[in-house]
N, C-alpha and C positions, 0 to 999 in steps of 0.2 A: 223202220222203226216210230216208236209207240210216240214219241215226243214229236213229231211230224204226221200224226194222223189228228182228223178233228171230227166231232158231232157238229150237226147245223141244226142251231134250234129251231123252235116254231115261227120264227118272226124271219128265218133266212141266216142269222147272225154266225158264223162260225166260231166252235168251241174248242179249245185242243183237249183232246181224249185224257190227259195228266195232268193233275195240277197240283203245285205244292201246297200243303196246308200250312198253315202259321200257328193255330194255337200253341200257347204255352212259349211263343219264342220273342223274348222280350222285346220292346221298340228299340233299345242300343242295339242289339244282334241283329231284326228282320232287316235292314237293310242291305245287308252282307250277305245274309241267305239269300236272298233277292239276288244280290249279283252272283252267285256260287251255281246260282239256278239257273240262272239266264246264261250263263257262260257255258254249262253243262248242256242246253238244248231246249231247257223249262221257259213254256212262252204264257204258263195258265199259274195267276197267283192266287189264291184262297185267301183273306183277312177278316176282320168285323171288328164295328166299334168295339163287343166285348172286349176283345183281346190285347185291347190297348198299345195295339203297334200298329195302326194305320199310318202315321208318322213314318215309321219306318219302313213301312213298306212302300210309301209311296217315294219318301229316299231313295230305295234301292232300284225302283221302277223307273228314274228320270237316270240314274247313275250307272245303269248296268249297261249301256252303250246297247241294245238295241232300241228299235225305233216306238216310237208308241204305240201306233197301230200295230205293231206283229205281238205286242203284249197285251195278252188280256187279264187285266183283274177286278174281281168280284171282292164286294165287301157286306155286310148284314146290317138292315138296320134293327138296333134293339129289342129286345124281345119284349121290353117293358114298355117299347115307344105304340101307343092305342090309343092316338089321334091323329088327326089328318094336321094340325096346327104342329104339334112335336113332332111328327114324320118329315114334314116341309122342312122342318129347321134343322133334324137332324140328317138327313139327306143333303145338305149347304155345308154343316158342318163336316161331314166326310172328306167333301169336296176340298174342302179349306185344308182339314187335317193331310190329306195327301199330297194338294198340292198340284189337284189333277184338274185339266179339263174340262174331263167326262170321266163316267166309272164305267168301264163295261156291263160290270152284271151289281146288280143289287139286290139282295134277296130278305125278305122278313125271316129273322132268326130262330123265332119260334109262334108258334099260334097263339100262347100264353105268356106272362113275365114269367120268368122262371121260382120265382116263390108260388106260383100257382101252377106250376107245372104237370098236365094231365089230371087237374083238377076237376069241378063241377063245370063249372064257368068257363065256355069256348070262346069268351070275349070274339064274339063273331062282328059284334058291329065294329069294335074296335080295330080288328084288322081287315073288315071293306076301307073303314077311314085310312089306315096306311095304304093297302093297296090303293088307293085315289090317289096321295100325295104319289105313290112310284111315275102310279100312270100319267099324274102330269110332269114328272121330272123325265119319265121315258121320251112324252111326247115333244118334251122342249131340246132333249137331244141331250142332257146333262145323264143319261145311263142308255145303253146302248140295248140292254136284256134289264128284265124284272124278273124275282121268280119267290122260292117261299125256301124253309126249310122245317123239318123236323112236322109236318104239317100232313095230319091223317086223314082218311076218306071225307070227315065230316067238315072239317077243316078248307081241304082243298074245294067239295061244294059249294061252301060258303062264298067264296072266293069268285068260282065259275057261274053261279048264279046272279053274281052283281057286275061283275067287271067288264071293262071296254076292251082290256087287253088281256088277253090267257097270261097267267105263270107261265114260265121258258123251261124253270126247274123246280125239282124238290130237293133239297139237301137233305139225306137222314142218314141214320147209325145204321152202317150195313156193313156186311162182314161174313166172314166162315162165321159158323154156328148163331150169328143173329142177321138172318135173311130173310126181312118181312113180304114174304110171297106175294101174299095178296094185296099189300099196298102196293109194290113196286109195279105189279102187272095195273093193277087200278089207273096208279097215274101215268104209267105210259101209254093205256090206251085213249088216256086224255091228251095225246101229244106232248106228253112234259120229261122233258129229260130226269132224271135219277142219277142225281152227285150221291156219291158215295165218301164220308169222312170217317176215319178212323177206321180204315180198311185193313189194317192189323188188330183190331180190337183193344185198344190201349196197351197194347204187348201181350194183353194173355194169351195171345194165339201162338204166341212164341214157346209156352211152357207144355204146348199140348205134344204128346209122343206121336200119337195117328197123326197130328197134322205133319209135324216134323218127316214122320216116315216117309209121307207122299211127298213130300217137299225133295227128299234125297231123291226119291223114283225118278223126279225130273231133273235132277242136277244142278235143284235153286235153294235158294234159305227158304225161310215160311214168310216173311215179308213180299217177295215175290209172287209166290204161289198166290199168297191173299188179294194182292194187287191184281193179277192177272184172272184170279175168279171171278170179281167184281167187273173187271173187262167183258168176259164172255157172259156172263148176266147184264148186258148192255148198260153197266152202269157209269159214271166219272169217278173217278178212285181219286182222293183227297191224301195221300199221305202224308203225314208232318214229320219235319225231320229239319235241322240246321246245321245237319253233318252235309259235307259235298261227299265224301264218298256214297253214304247212304243213298244219296240222291241219285248217283249215278246206278245202283244199283236196284232201287224203286223202279226205274225207268230202264232196266234189263229184262221186258216181258217178253220176249218176241218168242214166245215156246206158246204151245196147245195144250190145254187140260183137253184128257178125254172125256169122253160123252156120260159115261161110265163112274168115273172120280167126281166131275159136277155133280153126279148125282147124291154119291157120296158126301160131298162138301155141301149142299144144300141142304139136305137130310139132318145134321148132322146136330147131337144134342147139344142143347146148348154149355158153355165151358163153365162149370162150377169151381168153387174155391172152398176147400174146409179148411175156417180158422182157428185158431187158437184165443180164444175168449180172455181177455186181460181182466186181471179181478176189480170187480167196481160193487154198488150197490146193487140191489132190487133182482141180483141174477139167481137165485134161491130158490125163488118160485118158477124160474122157467121150468118146461119140460125139455131138458135136454135130449132125454134121448130122442126128441122131435127136432132137433135142431138141424135147419138145412143149411145149407151156406153156398151164396150165391151173389155173382156181381150184378149192379142190378144198373140200367143204362142211364140212370141219373146223372152220373156223373160228368157228364157232357156238358152239365150248365153251368154258366158264366159264376154266379154265386158260390158254386162250391170249389167252383176254381181258386177263388178268392177266397174263398176259407183256406186251402192247400197252400196258396204264396204267402197269405197273411200269417200263418203261423208264425215261419220264423223270426217274425217283428216282435213276436209275444214272449220269444226266448223259453222261460220256465215257467211262466206265469199260465199255469195248468189250468187254474180257478176259472180265467176268462174264457181259456179255450174251451172248456168242459161245457160252459155257458154259451159260447157260438154253435156249438156243436148243436146240444140241447136245443137250441132258443133259434136255429135257420138251417142248419144243416137236417138234423131231425125230422121235423115235419116236410121236406122236401121228397126224403127215401119214405117218410110212412104213408103218402099219396102215392107215390110210385110202385111201393108193394101191396097196397090197396089194389092198383088198377093190374097188376101183375100177376096175381094169386087170386084167382075170384072165389076160390074156395076158403077163401080168408078174407072176406069182405069186412068183418069187424074188429081188424088189425087195429091196433092202438098202440103210441107210442111209448116205451117201455122207460120207465126211468133210469136206465143203465146207460152210462153214455163210457167209452175207457180211450184211452189216448197214451200209450208208450212209446219209450222209443226201444225198439228191440237190445239185447247185449250182444247179437251174433257177430262175428268179424266182417266187415264190409258193409255194415248198416248205416254208418257215421250219415246223417244226413236226412236219415228216413224213418219214417215212424209210421208205427200201426193206429190205424183207425177203424173203432169198431162200434155198430150201433145195434142193440136189438130190440127188436120188437115182436112182440106179443099179441096174442088176440083173445078178449076177456072171455071165449070160449073155450080156451087151451087148444085151438088148432095151431099147426106146425110153424113153431116159432120163424120169423125173418132171419139169418143173421149177414148182415152187411161186414166184409172187410177190403179195406182196399190199403196197400203201400204204394205211395206218391213220391218219390224225391220231390224235396220243397224247393221252388223257386220264388226268386225276390225279385224278380224283374218286372210285373207288369202293373201294378200296383202297387199304390201310395197307402202309408195306414190311415192315413186323413183319408182320401176316398174309401177305404172297406170301412173304416165306421160311420162314414155318413151315412153307408148302406145298412150297417149291421147294429147302429146304436139305437134304433127307434125298435127294433124286435129284441134287444135286451132288456128294454123297459117295458114289454109288453105283460 
């Protein structure tokens, strides 16, 4: 049974092969989610400072009835922490917030602050400083293992060239239709375990008929096929759910995908979304015949999470919401689009930002967010559409505005 299986990290520490992700689980609900998971048999819980639920996770660890030494808890150093002093303080804050004597593993959430994600500045020096703080906490026994998240080859090399303790993991976005083979191979060759967050592709894989047909072939649902896929790549999947029934299903992966089907899944085209663009300014000059719809991986970032969760606080104040989109979300998406589309290197943020609530049945509490990007040389327009259920759980209006206000004034 997968819940009883473990990988061995480069420092000899064992880590359960399947973990429970807690992204988007509110602090109020995190404790119960951990207790439910522990009762089912999970022994690996993944959280982050950015999730704002470390306290709830810690409560769940203490109250779950499982010996502390039998639970493996991972948290993440906030992406914005890029100095030794800040990192030291952040590590101690997580220990205090979680109410734990030690944390099993702490990883740097991103090589760059989310507002600069995949930008030109790699923050090499800041990452070395943060890593030095993690090394010291590891040697002091505060952390049993340390690692990275969202690090690409150059970022990994930066750490390896200066570290006294090698990273034990690199947690990345990896799922069917988005398998960064070269990065996975390089990381594994360096003796670093690769963890896969969002192994079900933020739910997008559930909509794919080809994947659904293959899951049916094995007598399973898409999430189980997706999780099994990552395991057969020797990755450690971290599916997120607060639903005990889904936790059980996600752990029921004692089947084998054939080599032929694995090859099909590894080479599957990235899932695309063809959006319906809400009416808005500055779209008339876009070459609509060249529109391309695609879900970009930027949506796993902390700041974007806060946008979606905070929309519900502002109700019908669409002017403020549009300002938040254009001044906070749009630059992130534009930077990511430039990275993804080498043939559109001159992509710039278009003036259009749309925000609407669909009128279709069953769409209450769900919103459609659209941003359009156009290059000044009229190369293909990148259209990004994401529908997410809003959550009021993990962030206060005050905390979010402390982050967003400076950007709104720029």
